[in-house]
N, C-alpha and C positions, 0 to 999 in steps of 0.2 A: 525462581530464587532472587534474581536481580530486581524483578518487579516488586516483590515483597519488601526488599530493602528500600527501594525507591518509594514505596507506599508509606513506610514509616517516616520518611523524610518529608514527603509532601504528596498530596493527592495528584497534583499536576505532574509531579516527578514520575509517578507510576504510569500516568497516562502517556507521557512522552516516551518512557521506556518501552511501553507496549507498542506505540506507534513507530518508534525506531526499529524495533524487532520486526514489525510488519513490513517495513521498507527494506530491511536487509535480507530477510528470509527468502524472497523470490530468487535472489542470486544463487543461493544454495540449492533451491528446488530446480532451477534451470540446469545446474551442473549435474544433479542427480538424474534428471530427465534426459540429458544428453548422453548419459552412459547407458540408457535403455535402448532397446531395438524397437523402432516404430515403423510400420509399413507406410503410414501416411502422416501428413502434417496434422490432420484432425485428431488422430490417435495421440500424437505428441502433445497437442494442446489440451486434450482431455486429461491426460495423465498429469500435466503441469497444473491444470485447474484444480484437480482434486487434492494434490499435495498442498498447494498454497491455500486453498479454501479451508481445508482441515486445520492447518496451522493458524490461520488468521481468526477463524471462529473460536477455536479453543483459547488462543492467546488474548483475544479481545474481550469476549464475554465470560467465559468460564473462569478465567484466572481471577478477575475482579470479584466474582461471586465467591470463589474459594477463599481468597485472602481477607475478605471483609468479615469481621466478627458478626455473629448473628445479632447481637444487641445493637450494633451500629447500622443494621440494614436499612432502616427507614429514616432514622433521625441522626443528627450529629453532623459534625463538619466532615467526617470521613464516610458518610452514608453513601448508599448506592446511587442516589439521585445526583449527588455532587460528583461522584466518580464517573457516572455515565456522561454527564455534561462535560467533564474534563476530557473524557475519551473522545467525544465528538469534536471538541475544540482542538485537541492535539492532533487528531486525524486531519482536520481541515488545514491546520497550519503546517504540519510536518510534511505530509504527502504532497500537497499542492505546491508549497513553496520550493521543495526540492525538485519537483517536476518543472516548475516555471524557471527556476534558476539554471537548470541543465548544466551542472558543473562539468560533466565529461564532455559535453558538446563544446563548451567554451575552451576547455583545455585542448581539445582536438583542433578547433578553428584558430585559436590565438597563440598557442605554444607549439604544437606539433606540426601544423600545416606549413608555417613559414620555414620550418627546418627540414621539410621533406626533400628527398634527393631527386625526385622527378615530378613532373606535372601530374602524372597518374596517381602517384602516392599522395600528392597534395589534394587532388580531387576526392580521393577516398576519405580524407579527413573531414570533408564538408557534407558528407551524406547524412549525418544525423545518427542518433542512437536507435537501434532496432527495438521494437516493442512487441510484447506478447499479448495477444488478445485474451488469453486465459488470465493474465495478471490484472487486466482492466476489469474483467468480469468479477474476479474475486474481490476487487476493491468495492464494487457496488454491492455485491451480496453480503460482504462483511458489514457494511453500513446498515443494510436492511435487517440482517440478523441481529445486530446490536440493538436496533430500535425495537424489534419484536421481542427480544430477550428481556429488556428492561421496561417495556411499555406499561406493565401492571403497576410497577413501583414508581415509575417516572414517565407520565404521559407526554411530557415535553420532548421525549426522545423522538417522537414522530416529526415534530417541528424541526429539531436539530438535524434529523436525518434528511429531511427535505432540503434544508440549507446546504448540508454537506454534499448531497447528490447534485444539486444545482451548481455549486461551485466546481465540483469534480467534472461535471459535464463540460463546462466552458473551458476548464484547464485542459482536459483531454482533447477537446476540439482545437484549441490553440496549438497544442503539441502535435496533433495529427497533421495540421496544416503547415506548421512552421518549423518544428524542431525534430520530429521523429523521421526515421528513414522510411522510404516507401517500401511496402512489402512486395516481394516478387509475385508475379502472376503465375503460380504453380499449382498443380493438383486440381482435383475435382471437388475439394471440400469448400 
């Protein structure tokens, strides 16, 4: 509904609305997965992966296909090619800039840590944000699915997908080495 309203305003508006929903939904999926009973961490990650992947694939590829009028599919300023390019651009900008900016990490380190009541509480603020492997995988599969979904109408999707995956790789690598919390060495998965 919101994407359709944003699409009437601007093609990039709908792309950024979709990308924003793709950033926000994993928090809801994590809350839903935490309510489920899982015997192992691998089972939890699998459940989280399927929830996020289903949402992102439907939200990214199917929604644009549904809201685009059939007569505007190939040509026009609001055609699928323009919207697919806008989706890749919005995904590159939104997801990676939020990940690099790390707003929760800065709040923890610069606002909450100096006001901690003990040294242990302050040290906990410097650990970084926990990451989910399932979320990282869904980000990659979403880009691949988007490229494969629109490749017949927009062959440039492969090029944009490769750029998005390249940038995402280096942003994830930086986050893994610098900003994210180290995962615990638990389980056999």
